C-alpha positions in Angstrom: 129.8 125.0 73.0 129.7 124.9 76.8 129.5 120.9 77.4 126.1 121.3 79.5 127.8 118.5 82.4 130.2 120.7 83.4 127.9 123.0 84.4 127.1 124.0 87.6 123.1 123.8 86.7 124.0 120.1 85.6 126.4 119.4 89.0 123.0 120.4 90.8 120.6 118.5 89.5 122.1 115.5 89.2 123.3 115.9 92.6 119.7 116.7 94.1 118.1 113.4 92.5 120.3 111.6 93.8 119.7 112.9 97.2 116.5 112.8 96.7 116.4 108.8 95.8 118.3 108.1 98.8 116.1 110.1 101.4 113.2 108.4 100.1 114.5 105.0 100.3 115.2 106.1 104.0 111.7 107.3 105.2 110.1 104.7 103.5 113.0 101.7 105.2 111.6 103.3 108.3 107.8 103.8 107.8 108.2 99.9 107.3 110.5 99.5 110.4 107.7 101.5 112.5 104.9 98.7 111.1 107.7 96.2 112.5 108.3 97.5 115.5 104.4 97.8 116.4 103.8 93.9 116.0 106.7 93.4 117.9 105.2 95.8 120.6 101.0 95.0 120.8 102.6 90.8 121.1 102.6 90.1 124.7 105.8 89.1 125.4 108.6 89.1 128.2 111.9 91.3 127.9 113.6 87.7 128.6 111.8 86.7 125.3 111.9 89.3 122.6 114.7 88.5 120.7 112.5 85.4 119.7 109.9 87.1 118.5 112.0 89.4 116.7 113.2 86.5 114.8 109.9 85.9 112.3 109.2 89.9 111.9 112.8 90.2 110.9 113.1 87.4 107.8 113.4 88.1 105.1 110.0 86.9 103.7 107.8 90.0 106.0 108.6 92.3 103.3 106.9 95.5 103.2 103.3 94.7 102.4 102.5 91.6 104.9 104.0 93.1 107.8 101.1 95.5 107.5 98.8 93.1 106.7 99.8 91.5 109.9 100.1 94.6 111.9 96.4 95.6 111.0 94.8 91.7 112.4 96.4 92.8 115.5 95.4 95.9 116.7 91.8 94.7 114.9 91.7 92.1 117.4 92.9 94.0 120.0 90.7 96.5 119.5 87.4 93.6 118.8 88.6 92.4 122.5 88.7 96.0 124.4 84.9 96.3 122.5 83.4 93.5 123.7 85.4 94.1 127.0 83.4 97.1 126.9 86.8 99.7 127.6 86.1 101.1 124.0 82.5 102.0 122.6 81.7 100.8 118.9 82.7 103.9 117.8 85.8 104.9 118.7 86.1 100.6 116.7 84.9 102.1 114.1 87.8 104.9 113.9 90.1 102.5 114.9 89.0 100.5 111.8 88.6 104.0 109.3 92.0 104.7 109.9 94.2 101.5 109.2 91.8 101.1 106.6 92.5 104.7 105.0 96.4 104.0 105.8 96.4 100.9 104.6 96.0 102.8 100.9 98.2 105.2 101.2 100.9 102.4 102.4 100.3 99.7 99.7 100.6 102.7 97.3 103.7 103.9 98.4 105.2 100.5 98.7 104.1 99.5 95.0 105.8 103.1 93.5 108.8 102.3 95.8 109.1 98.5 94.1 108.5 100.2 90.5 111.0 103.0 91.8 113.4 100.2 92.9 113.4 97.5 90.3 113.4 100.3 87.3 116.8 101.1 85.3 117.7 104.4 86.1 118.9 106.7 84.2 120.5 110.1 85.9 122.4 112.8 84.6 121.7 111.6 80.7 122.3 114.7 78.9 121.0 115.5 75.7 117.7 116.8 73.6 115.3 118.9 75.4 117.2 118.6 78.7 120.5 119.1 78.5 120.8 120.2 82.4 119.3 116.9 83.3 116.4 119.0 85.5 114.6 115.1 85.0 115.4 112.0 85.6 114.8 108.7 83.7 113.6 105.3 85.3 112.6 102.6 82.4 110.5 99.9 83.7 107.9 97.4 81.9 104.9 95.4 82.6 103.2 92.4 80.7 100.2 91.9 80.4 97.5 90.0 78.2 98.3 93.4 75.1 101.9 92.7 75.7 105.2 95.2 76.9 103.5 98.3 78.3 106.4 101.3 79.8 105.2 102.2 83.3 105.0 105.5 83.7 107.1 106.4 86.6 108.3 109.8 88.7 110.7 112.8 86.3 112.2 114.6 89.5 113.5 115.0 92.6 110.5 117.5 93.8 109.1 114.1 94.0 111.0 112.3 95.1 110.6 114.5 98.3 107.0 114.0 97.7 106.9 110.3 98.3 109.5 111.0 101.4 106.7 113.4 102.8 104.6 110.6 102.4 106.4 108.1 104.0 106.9 110.3 106.8 104.0 111.1 107.1 102.5 107.9 107.4 105.1 106.5 110.0 104.1 108.7 112.4 100.5 108.1 111.7 100.6 104.4 112.6 103.4 105.2 115.9 100.2 107.7 116.9 97.5 105.1 116.0 99.8 102.3 118.1 100.1 104.7 121.0 96.3 105.4 120.8 95.8 101.9 121.8 97.3 102.3 125.6 94.3 102.8 127.7 95.3 104.7 130.3 96.5 108.4 131.3 99.7 107.9 128.8 97.2 106.9 126.2 96.7 109.0 123.4 92.9 109.4 122.5 92.3 108.5 119.8 89.0 110.4 118.6 91.4 113.7 119.4 94.1 112.1 116.7 92.2 111.4 113.5 88.7 112.2 112.4 87.1 112.1 109.3 87.0 115.8 106.8 85.0 115.2 103.6 85.3 111.8 104.0 89.0 111.7 104.1 90.8 110.3 107.2 93.2 112.7 108.4 95.6 112.9 111.7 95.0 116.3 114.0 98.5 117.7 114.0 98.9 121.4 115.9 100.2 122.3 112.4 96.4 121.3 110.8 95.5 118.0 109.3 97.5 115.8 107.5 95.3 113.4 105.3 96.3 109.8 105.2 96.1 108.9 101.9 98.2 111.4 99.8 97.8 110.4 95.9 99.2 112.7 93.7 95.5 113.4 93.1 94.5 113.5 96.6 98.1 115.6 97.8 98.3 118.4 99.1 100.3 121.3 97.5 
């Protein structure tokens, strides 16, 4: 009987899974770095002391979630001050806040998924049973609670990892566009031309079509 682990299909499947995992990790960290850079750019500073401002934002305590919370607070303070100064309307302020809320939800979900995946025990290329050619992988991670130990259901395919990568890329792009909308000049972007609600959900407007800001599996487009 031919050993499935020596087949081209097995090699293709496992290679695709390792590659998809690497691409997701890269895309997630790029998204987090976008948040970090937005924080640094929005806090007034000079070119000479920018390296000092980078110190707190690159500190190991500033993980993904705290970075987004800081960025959200900075943007909120800026837009409230702009509204109070008569530089933006209340409607535009509400758009900024609505986009931030939607992005926060998506960002938190991606961060929690990333933590579950990276802190789990991975089994890629373990052939046997109903999946001799390893079309799927297994990630074991558990949660402890009042009912004891429970296995957490995570992803199983390279396609699902690739979908996560796209979500990270979409979130990163939306964060960058949102920051560009804070530049109130001829070079700045109009928040209302780049974000809107469709069926009570925030989307980013692009030439290729609307992209939902929240793309959990039960919400994402196919």
